GUTIMAR-576929 format. One record per atom (N, C-alpha, C): residue in three letters; residue number from 0; atom name; y, z, x. Coordinates in Angstrom, 1 decimal, decimal comma. Each point is the difference from the previous one (the first is absolute). Example, Ala and Ser with C-alpha at 12.3 -4.5 7.8 and 13.67 -1.06 7.14 Angstrom:
<atoms>
 rest  nr atom     c2     c3     c1
  ala   0    N   -5,7    7,8   13,2
  ala   0   CA    1,2    0,0   -0,9
  ala   0    C    1,2    0,0    0,9
  ser   1    N    1,1   -0,7   -0,4
  ser   1   CA    1,1    0,0    0,9
  ser   1    C    1,1    0,8   -0,8
</atoms>
This chain:
<atoms>
 rest  nr atom     c2     c3     c1
  unk   0    N   88,3  207,0   86,6
  unk   0   CA    1,4   -0,3   -0,3
  unk   0    C    0,4   -1,0    1,1
  unk   1    N    0,7   -1,0   -0,4
  unk   1   CA    0,5   -1,1    1,0
  unk   1    C    1,2    0,6    0,6
  unk   2    N    0,5   -0,7    1,1
  unk   2   CA    1,2    0,4    0,7
  unk   2    C    1,2   -0,1   -1,0
  unk   3    N    1,0    1,0    0,2
  unk   3   CA    1,2    0,0   -0,8
  unk   3    C    1,1   -0,4    0,9
  unk   4    N    0,6   -1,2   -0,2
  unk   4   CA    1,0   -0,4    0,8
  unk   4    C    1,4    0,7   -0,3
  unk   5    N    0,7    0,4    1,1
  unk   5   CA    1,3    0,7   -0,2
  unk   5    C    0,9   -0,3    1,2
  unk   6    N    1,3    0,0   -0,2
  unk   6   CA    0,9   -0,2    1,1
  unk   6    C    0,1    1,4    0,6
  unk   7    N    0,7   -0,1    1,2
  unk   7   CA    0,1    1,3    0,8
  unk   7    C    0,8    0,9   -0,8
  unk   8    N    1,1   -0,5   -0,6
  unk   8   CA    0,8    0,8   -1,0
  unk   8    C   -0,8    0,6   -1,1
  unk   9    N   -0,9   -0,8   -0,6
  unk   9   CA   -0,8    0,4   -1,2
  unk   9    C   -0,9    1,2    0,5
  unk  10    N   -0,5   -0,1    1,2
  unk  10   CA   -0,9    1,0    0,6
  unk  10    C    0,8    1,3    0,1
  unk  11    N    1,1   -0,1    0,5
  unk  11   CA    0,8    1,2    0,3
  unk  11    C    0,4    0,7   -1,5
  unk  12    N    0,3   -0,8   -0,9
  unk  12   CA    0,4    0,5   -1,3
  unk  12    C   -1,2    0,8   -0,7
  unk  13    N   -1,2   -0,6    0,2
  unk  13   CA   -1,2    0,6   -0,5
  unk  13    C   -0,2    1,4    0,7
  unk  14    N    0,1   -0,1    1,3
  unk  14   CA   -0,2    1,3    0,7
  unk  14    C    0,9    1,1   -0,4
  unk  15    N    1,3   -0,4   -0,2
  unk  15   CA    1,0    1,0   -0,5
  unk  15    C   -0,3    0,4   -1,3
  unk  16    N   -0,4   -0,8   -1,0
  unk  16   CA   -0,3    0,3   -1,3
  unk  16    C   -1,2    1,0    0,0
  unk  17    N   -1,0   -0,3    0,8
  unk  17   CA   -1,2    0,9    0,1
  unk  17    C    0,3    1,4    0,5
  unk  18    N    0,9    0,0    1,1
  unk  18   CA    0,4    1,3    0,5
  unk  18    C    0,7    0,8   -1,1
  unk  19    N    1,0   -0,6   -0,8
  unk  19   CA    0,7    0,7   -1,0
  unk  19    C   -0,9    0,5   -1,1
  unk  20    N   -1,0   -0,9   -0,4
  unk  20   CA   -0,9    0,5   -1,1
  unk  20    C   -0,8    1,1    0,5
  unk  21    N   -0,5    0,1    1,2
  unk  21   CA   -0,8    1,1    0,5
  unk  21    C    0,8    1,2    0,3
  unk  22    N    1,2   -0,1    0,6
  unk  22   CA    0,8    1,2    0,4
  unk  22    C    1,0    0,5   -0,9
  unk  23    N    0,4   -0,8   -1,0
  unk  23   CA    1,0    0,4   -1,0
  unk  23    C   -0,6    0,0   -1,5
  unk  24    N   -0,4   -1,1   -0,4
  unk  24   CA   -0,4   -0,2   -1,4
  unk  24    C   -1,3    0,8   -0,4
  unk  25    N   -1,0   -0,1    0,9
  unk  25   CA   -1,3    0,8   -0,2
  unk  25    C    0,3    1,5   -0,1
  unk  26    N    0,7    0,6    0,9
  unk  26   CA    0,2    1,4    0,0
  unk  26    C    0,9    0,5   -1,2
  unk  27    N    1,0   -0,8   -0,4
  unk  27   CA    0,8    0,1   -1,2
  unk  27    C   -0,8    0,1   -1,1
  unk  28    N   -0,9   -0,9   -0,3
  unk  28   CA   -0,8   -0,1   -1,2
  unk  28    C   -1,0    1,2    0,0
  unk  29    N   -0,6    0,3    1,1
  unk  29   CA   -0,9    1,2    0,0
  unk  29    C    0,8    1,3   -0,4
  unk  30    N    1,2    0,1    0,5
  unk  30   CA    0,9    1,1   -0,3
  unk  30    C    0,2    0,1   -1,6
  unk  31    N    0,3   -1,2   -0,6
  unk  31   CA    0,4   -0,2   -1,3
  unk  31    C   -1,3    0,4   -1,0
  unk  32    N   -1,2   -0,4    0,5
  unk  32   CA   -1,2    0,3   -0,7
  unk  32    C   -0,2    1,5    0,0
  unk  33    N    0,2    0,7    1,1
  unk  33   CA   -0,1    1,4    0,1
  unk  33    C    0,9    0,8   -0,9
  unk  34    N    1,4   -0,5    0,0
  unk  34   CA    0,9    0,6   -0,9
  unk  34    C   -0,4   -0,2   -1,5
  unk  35    N   -0,5   -1,2   -0,4
  unk  35   CA   -0,3   -0,3   -1,3
  unk  35    C   -1,2    0,9   -0,4
  unk  36    N   -1,0    0,2    1,0
  unk  36   CA   -1,1    0,9   -0,3
  unk  36    C    0,5    1,4   -0,4
  unk  37    N    0,9    0,5    0,6
  unk  37   CA    0,5    1,3   -0,1
  unk  37    C    0,6    0,3   -1,4
  unk  38    N    0,3   -1,1   -0,7
  unk  38   CA    0,5    0,1   -1,4
  unk  38    C   -0,9    0,2   -1,0
  unk  39    N   -1,3    0,1    0,4
  unk  39   CA   -1,1    0,3   -1,0
  unk  39    C   -0,8   -1,1   -0,4
  unk  40    N   -0,4   -0,1   -1,3
  unk  40   CA   -0,9   -0,9   -0,7
  unk  40    C    0,3   -1,4    0,5
  unk  41    N   -1,0   -0,6    0,7
  unk  41   CA    0,0   -1,3    0,5
  unk  41    C   -0,1   -1,2   -1,1
  unk  42    N   -0,7    0,3   -1,0
  unk  42   CA   -0,3   -1,0   -1,0
  unk  42    C    1,3   -0,6   -0,6
  unk  43    N    1,0    0,9   -0,2
  unk  43   CA    1,3   -0,4   -0,6
  unk  43    C    1,1    0,0    0,9
  unk  44    N   -0,2   -0,1    1,2
  unk  44   CA    1,0    0,1    1,1
  unk  44    C    0,3   -1,4    0,5
  unk  45    N    1,2   -0,6   -0,6
  unk  45   CA    0,4   -1,3    0,4
  unk  45    C    0,3   -0,1    1,4
  unk  46    N    0,7    1,0    0,6
  unk  46   CA    0,4    0,0    1,4
  unk  46    C   -1,2   -0,2    0,9
  unk  47    N   -1,1    0,8   -0,4
  unk  47   CA   -1,2   -0,1    0,8
  unk  47    C   -0,6   -1,4    0,0
  unk  48    N   -0,1   -0,5   -1,1
  unk  48   CA   -0,6   -1,3   -0,3
  unk  48    C    0,8   -1,2    0,7
  unk  49    N    1,3    0,3    0,0
  unk  49   CA    0,9   -1,1    0,6
  unk  49    C   -0,2    0,1    1,5
  unk  50    N    0,0    1,2    0,6
  unk  50   CA   -0,2    0,2    1,4
  unk  50    C   -1,4   -0,5    0,5
  unk  51    N   -1,1    0,2   -0,8
  unk  51   CA   -1,2   -0,5    0,3
  unk  51    C    0,0   -1,4    0,0
  unk  52    N    0,6   -0,7   -1,0
  unk  52   CA    0,1   -1,5   -0,1
  unk  52    C    0,7   -0,5    1,3
  unk  53    N    1,2    0,7    0,3
  unk  53   CA    0,7   -0,5    1,2
  unk  53    C   -0,8    0,1    1,3
  unk  54    N   -0,8    1,2    0,0
  unk  54   CA   -1,0    0,1    1,2
  unk  54    C   -1,0   -1,2    0,0
  unk  55    N   -0,5   -0,4   -1,0
  unk  55   CA   -0,8   -1,1   -0,1
  unk  55    C    0,6   -1,3    0,6
  unk  56    N    1,3   -0,2   -0,4
  unk  56   CA    0,7   -1,2    0,5
  unk  56    C    0,3    0,1    1,5
  unk  57    N    0,3    1,2    0,4
  unk  57   CA    0,3    0,1    1,5
  unk  57    C   -1,3   -0,2    0,8
  unk  58    N   -1,2    0,6   -0,5
  unk  58   CA   -1,1   -0,1    0,7
  unk  58    C   -0,6   -1,4    0,0
  unk  59    N    0,2   -0,7   -1,1
  unk  59   CA   -0,4   -1,5    0,0
  unk  59    C    0,8   -0,9    0,9
  unk  60    N    1,3    0,4    0,1
  unk  60   CA    0,9   -0,9    0,9
  unk  60    C   -0,3    0,4    1,4
  unk  61    N   -0,3    1,2    0,4
  unk  61   CA   -0,5    0,3    1,3
  unk  61    C   -1,3   -0,7    0,4
  unk  62    N   -0,9    0,0   -0,9
  unk  62   CA   -1,3   -0,7    0,3
  unk  62    C    0,2   -1,6    0,1
  unk  63    N    1,0   -0,5   -0,9
  unk  63   CA    0,4   -1,4    0,1
  unk  63    C    0,6   -0,4    1,4
  unk  64    N    0,9    0,8    0,4
  unk  64   CA    0,7   -0,2    1,3
  unk  64    C   -1,0    0,1    1,1
  unk  65    N   -0,7    1,0    0,0
  unk  65   CA   -1,0    0,3    1,1
  unk  65    C   -1,0   -1,2    0,1
  unk  66    N   -0,4   -0,5   -1,1
  unk  66   CA   -0,9   -1,1   -0,1
  unk  66    C    0,6   -1,2    0,6
  unk  67    N    1,3   -0,3   -0,4
  unk  67   CA    0,7   -1,2    0,6
  unk  67    C    0,2    0,2    1,4
  unk  68    N    0,4    1,1    0,5
  unk  68   CA    0,3    0,3    1,4
  unk  68    C   -1,3   -0,1    0,9
  unk  69    N   -1,2    0,4   -0,6
  unk  69   CA   -1,2   -0,2    0,7
  unk  69    C   -0,5   -1,3    0,2
  unk  70    N    0,5   -0,9   -0,9
  unk  70   CA   -0,3   -1,5    0,0
  unk  70    C    1,2   -0,9    0,4
  unk  71    N    1,0    0,6    0,6
  unk  71   CA    1,2   -0,7    0,2
  unk  71    C   -0,2   -1,2    1,1
  unk  72    N    0,8   -0,9   -0,2
  unk  72   CA    0,2   -1,0    1,0
  unk  72    C    1,4   -0,3    0,1
  unk  73    N    0,6    0,6    1,0
  unk  73   CA    1,5    0,0    0,3
  unk  73    C    0,3   -1,5    0,6
  unk  74    N    0,8   -0,6   -0,7
  unk  74   CA    0,5   -1,4    0,5
  unk  74    C    1,4    0,1    0,4
  unk  75    N    0,2   -0,2    1,4
  unk  75   CA    1,4    0,0    0,5
  unk  75    C    0,4   -1,4    0,2
  unk  76    N    0,7   -0,6   -1,1
  unk  76   CA    0,3   -1,4    0,0
  unk  76    C    0,9   -0,4    1,3
  unk  77    N    0,7    0,9    0,5
  unk  77   CA    0,7   -0,4    1,3
  unk  77    C   -0,8   -0,3    1,2
  unk  78    N   -1,3    0,4   -0,1
  unk  78   CA   -0,9   -0,1    1,1
  unk  78    C   -0,9   -1,2   -0,2
  unk  79    N    0,2   -0,8   -1,1
  unk  79   CA   -0,9   -1,0   -0,4
  unk  79    C    0,7   -1,4    0,3
  unk  80    N   -0,7   -0,9    0,5
  unk  80   CA    0,6   -1,4    0,2
  unk  80    C   -0,4   -0,8   -1,2
  unk  81    N    0,8   -0,1   -1,0
  unk  81   CA   -0,4   -0,7   -1,2
  unk  81    C    0,5   -1,4   -0,1
  unk  82    N    0,7   -0,4    1,0
  unk  82   CA    0,5   -1,4    0,2
  unk  82    C    0,6   -0,6   -1,3
  unk  83    N    0,9    0,9   -0,7
  unk  83   CA    0,8   -0,4   -1,1
  unk  83    C   -0,7    0,0   -1,3
  unk  84    N   -1,2    0,6    0,0
  unk  84   CA   -0,8    0,1   -1,3
  unk  84    C    0,4    1,3   -0,6
  unk  85    N   -0,2    0,0   -1,5
  unk  85   CA    0,3    1,2   -0,7
  unk  85    C   -1,4    0,8    0,1
  unk  86    N    0,2    1,2    0,6
  unk  86   CA   -1,1    0,9    0,1
  unk  86    C    0,3    1,4   -0,6
  unk  87    N   -0,9    0,9   -0,1
  unk  87   CA    0,1    1,4   -0,4
  unk  87    C    1,2    0,6    0,8
  unk  88    N    0,9    0,6   -0,6
  unk  88   CA    1,1    0,6    0,9
  unk  88    C    1,2   -0,9    0,2
  unk  89    N   -0,1   -1,2   -0,2
  unk  89   CA    1,2   -0,8    0,2
  unk  89    C    0,9    0,0   -1,1
  unk  90    N    1,3   -0,4    0,3
  unk  90   CA    1,1    0,0   -1,0
  unk  90    C    0,2   -1,5   -0,2
  unk  91    N    0,1   -0,4   -1,3
  unk  91   CA    0,1   -1,3   -0,4
  unk  91    C    1,3   -0,2   -0,9
  unk  92    N    0,8   -1,0    0,4
  unk  92   CA    1,1   -0,4   -0,9
  unk  92    C   -0,4   -1,2   -0,7
  unk  93    N    0,0    0,1   -1,4
  unk  93   CA   -0,4   -1,2   -0,8
  unk  93    C    1,1   -0,4   -1,0
  unk  94    N   -0,1   -1,1   -0,4
  unk  94   CA    1,0   -0,6   -1,0
  unk  94    C   -0,8   -0,4   -1,3
  unk  95    N    0,4    0,6   -1,0
  unk  95   CA   -0,5   -0,3   -1,4
  unk  95    C    0,4   -1,4   -0,4
  unk  96    N   -0,9   -1,1   -0,2
  unk  96   CA    0,5   -1,3   -0,3
  unk  96    C    0,7    0,0   -1,4
  unk  97    N   -0,5    0,8   -0,9
  unk  97   CA    0,5    0,0   -1,4
  unk  97    C    1,4    0,5   -0,1
  unk  98    N    0,4    1,1    0,8
  unk  98   CA    1,3    0,7   -0,2
  unk  98    C    0,8   -0,2    1,2
  unk  99    N   -0,4   -0,6    1,1
  unk  99   CA    0,7   -0,1    1,3
  unk  99    C    0,5    1,3    0,6
  unk 100    N   -0,9    1,0   -0,3
  unk 100   CA    0,2    1,4    0,4
  unk 100    C   -0,8    0,3    1,3
  unk 101    N    0,6    0,5    1,0
  unk 101   CA   -0,7    0,5    1,2
  unk 101    C   -0,5    1,4   -0,2
  unk 102    N   -1,2    0,2    0,5
  unk 102   CA   -0,6    1,4   -0,1
  unk 102    C   -0,7    0,2    1,4
  unk 103    N    0,1    1,3    0,4
  unk 103   CA   -0,6    0,4    1,3
  unk 103    C   -1,1    1,1   -0,4
  unk 104    N   -1,3   -0,2    0,5
  unk 104   CA   -1,0    0,8   -0,2
  unk 104    C   -0,7    0,3    1,3
  unk 105    N   -0,5    1,3    0,1
  unk 105   CA   -0,8    0,3    1,1
  unk 105    C   -1,4    0,4   -0,5
  unk 106    N   -1,1   -0,6    0,6
  unk 106   CA   -1,3    0,2   -0,6
  unk 106    C   -0,6    1,2    0,7
  unk 107    N   -0,4    1,0   -0,8
  unk 107   CA   -0,4    1,2    0,5
  unk 107    C   -1,3    0,6   -0,8
  unk 108    N   -0,5    1,1    0,5
  unk 108   CA   -1,2    0,6   -0,7
  unk 108    C    0,4    0,5   -1,4
  unk 109    N   -1,1    0,2   -0,8
  unk 109   CA    0,2    0,5   -1,5
  unk 109    C    0,9    1,3    0,0
  unk 110    N   -0,2    1,0    0,8
  unk 110   CA    0,8    1,2   -0,1
  unk 110    C    1,5   -0,2    0,4
  unk 111    N    0,3   -1,1    0,7
  unk 111   CA    1,4   -0,2    0,4
  unk 111    C    0,7   -0,8   -1,0
  unk 112    N   -0,7   -0,7   -0,8
  unk 112   CA    0,7   -1,0   -0,9
  unk 112    C    1,1    0,7   -0,9
  unk 113    N    1,2   -0,7    0,0
  unk 113   CA    1,1    0,4   -0,8
  unk 113    C    0,9   -1,2   -0,2
  unk 114    N   -0,2   -0,7   -1,1
  unk 114   CA    0,7   -1,2   -0,4
  unk 114    C    1,5    0,1    0,1
  unk 115    N    0,5    1,2   -0,4
  unk 115   CA    1,4    0,2    0,1
  unk 115    C    0,6    0,0    1,4
  unk 116    N   -0,8    0,2    1,0
  unk 116   CA    0,3    0,0    1,4
  unk 116    C   -0,5   -1,3    0,7
  unk 117    N   -0,5   -0,9   -0,8
  unk 117   CA   -0,6   -1,3    0,6
  unk 117    C   -1,2    0,2    0,7
  unk 118    N   -0,8    1,1   -0,3
  unk 118   CA   -1,3    0,1    0,7
  unk 118    C   -1,1   -0,2   -1,1
  unk 119    N   -0,8   -1,1    0,3
  unk 119   CA   -1,0   -0,4   -0,9
  unk 119    C   -1,4    0,2    0,6
  unk 120    N   -0,9    0,4   -0,8
  unk 120   CA   -1,4    0,2    0,4
  unk 120    C   -0,6   -1,3    0,4
  unk 121    N   -0,8    0,0    1,0
  unk 121   CA   -0,8   -1,1    0,4
  unk 121    C   -0,9   -0,5   -1,0
  unk 122    N   -0,3    0,9   -1,0
  unk 122   CA   -0,9   -0,5   -1,1
  unk 122    C    0,8   -0,6   -1,1
  unk 123    N    1,3   -0,1   -0,1
  unk 123   CA    0,7   -0,5   -1,1
  unk 123    C   -0,1   -1,6    0,0
  unk 124    N    0,2   -0,6   -1,1
  unk 124   CA   -0,2   -1,3   -0,1
  unk 124    C    0,9   -0,9    1,0
  unk 125    N    1,3    0,4    0,1
  unk 125   CA    0,9   -0,7    0,9
  unk 125    C   -0,4    0,2    1,4
  unk 126    N   -0,4    1,2    0,4
  unk 126   CA   -0,4    0,2    1,4
  unk 126    C   -1,2   -0,8    0,4
  unk 127    N   -1,0   -0,1   -1,0
  unk 127   CA   -1,3   -0,7    0,3
  unk 127    C    0,4   -1,6    0,1
  unk 128    N    1,0   -0,3   -0,7
  unk 128   CA    0,4   -1,5    0,1
  unk 128    C    0,8   -0,2    1,4
  unk 129    N    0,7    1,0    0,4
  unk 129   CA    0,8   -0,2    1,2
  unk 129    C   -0,9    0,1    1,4
  unk 130    N   -0,9    0,8   -0,1
  unk 130   CA   -0,7    0,4    1,2
  unk 130    C   -0,8   -1,3    0,6
  unk 131    N    0,3   -0,3    1,2
  unk 131   CA   -0,6   -1,2    0,7
  unk 131    C    0,9   -1,2   -0,1
  unk 132    N    1,0    0,0   -0,7
  unk 132   CA    1,0   -1,1   -0,1
  unk 132    C    1,0    0,1    1,2
  unk 133    N    0,7   -1,1    0,2
  unk 133   CA    1,0   -0,2    1,1
  unk 133    C    1,3   -0,1   -0,7
  unk 134    N    1,0    0,3    0,9
  unk 134   CA    1,4   -0,1   -0,3
  unk 134    C    0,2   -1,6   -0,4
  unk 135    N    0,6   -0,3   -1,1
  unk 135   CA    0,3   -1,3   -0,5
  unk 135    C   -1,0   -0,4   -1,0
  unk 136    N   -1,1    0,7   -0,2
  unk 136   CA   -1,0   -0,3   -1,1
  unk 136    C    0,5    0,4   -1,3
  unk 137    N   -0,5   -0,6   -1,0
  unk 137   CA    0,2    0,3   -1,4
  unk 137    C   -1,3    0,7   -0,5
  unk 138    N    0,2    1,0   -0,8
  unk 138   CA   -1,2    0,7   -0,6
  unk 138    C    0,2   -0,1   -1,6
  unk 139    N   -1,2    0,0   -0,6
  unk 139   CA    0,0    0,2   -1,5
  unk 139    C   -1,0    1,0   -0,3
  unk 140    N    0,3    0,8   -1,1
  unk 140   CA   -1,0    1,0   -0,3
  unk 140    C    0,3    0,4   -1,5
  unk 141    N   -1,0    0,6   -0,5
  unk 141   CA    0,1    0,5   -1,4
  unk 141    C    0,6    1,4    0,0
  unk 142    N    1,2    0,2   -0,5
  unk 142   CA    0,6    1,3   -0,2
  unk 142    C   -0,3    0,5   -1,4
  unk 143    N    0,2    1,3   -0,3
  unk 143   CA   -0,2    0,5   -1,3
  unk 143    C    0,8   -0,8   -1,1
  unk 144    N    1,2   -0,4    0,4
  unk 144   CA    0,8   -0,7   -0,9
  unk 144    C    0,0   -1,6    0,2
  unk 145    N   -1,1   -0,5    0,6
  unk 145   CA   -0,1   -1,4    0,0
  unk 145    C   -0,2   -0,5    1,6
  unk 146    N   -0,2   -1,4    0,0
  unk 146   CA    0,0   -0,6    1,3
  unk 146    C    1,3    0,0    0,7
  unk 147    N   -0,1    0,3    1,4
  unk 147   CA    1,3    0,1    0,7
  unk 147    C   -0,3   -0,8    1,3
  unk 148    N    1,1   -0,6    0,4
  unk 148   CA    0,0   -0,8    1,3
  unk 148    C    1,2    0,5    0,9
  unk 149    N   -0,4    0,3    1,2
  unk 149   CA    1,0    0,5    1,0
  unk 149    C   -0,1   -0,8    1,3
  unk 150    N    1,1   -0,2    0,7
  unk 150   CA    0,0   -0,6    1,4
  unk 150    C    0,2    1,2    0,9
  unk 151    N   -0,8   -0,1    1,2
  unk 151   CA    0,0    1,0    1,0
  unk 151    C    1,2   -0,4    0,9
  unk 152    N    1,0    0,8    0,0
  unk 152   CA    1,2   -0,4    0,9
  unk 152    C   -0,1    0,6    1,3
  unk 153    N   -0,5    1,2    0,2
  unk 153   CA   -0,1    0,8    1,2
  unk 153    C   -1,1    0,9    0,0
  unk 154    N   -0,6    0,2    1,2
  unk 154   CA   -1,1    1,0    0,3
  unk 154    C    0,5    0,9    1,2
  unk 155    N    0,0    1,2   -0,2
  unk 155   CA    0,3    1,0    1,1
  unk 155    C   -1,0    1,0    0,1
  unk 156    N   -0,1    0,5    1,3
  unk 156   CA   -1,0    1,0    0,4
  unk 156    C    0,7    1,2    0,6
  unk 157    N   -0,6    1,1   -0,1
  unk 157   CA    0,6    1,2    0,5
  unk 157    C    1,0    0,8   -0,9
  unk 158    N    0,6    1,0    0,4
  unk 158   CA    0,8    0,9   -0,8
  unk 158    C    1,4   -0,7   -0,3
  unk 159    N    0,4    0,1   -1,2
  unk 159   CA    1,2   -0,6   -0,3
  unk 159    C    1,1    1,1    0,0
</atoms>
């Protein structure tokens, strides 16, 4: 497995989620399975099957997080001298040339991405178009709804 880039904040969030899954969710589902077993016939016991399915999801997520953490590459953008370039972890203010609308995005790891909060994955089309560009550059990329053109107005590093 290759390195999994993540911000300092993203690393902290994964550690917290892993701790919650192991110390809260896992014991709760084990308890739910035990209670469902006590109800008798497991073939027709919907509670048992739902709890087993939930256990599968929890164990898969634990394995996923542990894999990512074992291959993590924590990037602290405040400690990097990017000389005005857009890099992983930077916050970018862009202007949509078609609508004259300003947008602000922070380029983060896949687990941190939340478009509603302006956090975009480094693997997204817009992030791939932005990375390596400078303040003042224009970018073009293919979005799901067509070709887009943006001007990079500002590049910031560190916590906002």
